[in-house]
C-alpha positions, 0 to 999 in steps of 0.5 A: 497660893491663890490662883488669881495671884498665881495667874497674875504672876504668870503673865508676859509682863511678869516674865519680862520683868523676871528676865530683866531681874535675872539679867541684872543679877548675871543669870543670863542663861535663865533669862535667855530661856525665859525670853525664848519662851516669851518670843515663842508666844509673842515673836513681835515683842521688840523688848523681849527680842532686845533682852534676848540679844543682851542675854546672848551677849552676856554669855559670849554668844556675840554673833547670835546676839548681833543677828538677833539685833539685826532681825529686830531692826528689820522687824522694828526699824523705828526702835532706835535702841536696837540700832544703838545696841548693834553699834555697841556690842559690850554687855555693860553698855547694854545693861546700863540702859 
């Protein structure tokens, strides 16, 4: 594979999109691992934080998902989707957005 194409595919944006596809396909564990890696590299990325909460919820890890959303609200109080998600801890509601 051309290294320019390979480098383009290994970007945070590409990883984020891949994690979203994994979530939609029901592969929450793979998405969680990918999102944790993204969070390590960019802990202030609010969208990957939210998707991590979704992945945790899909795996039945409700308390950790809710804790992640609470941390996200502290980090980004203007991010209304996290507040909505916190009040609606059901995976189908999370993924519908």
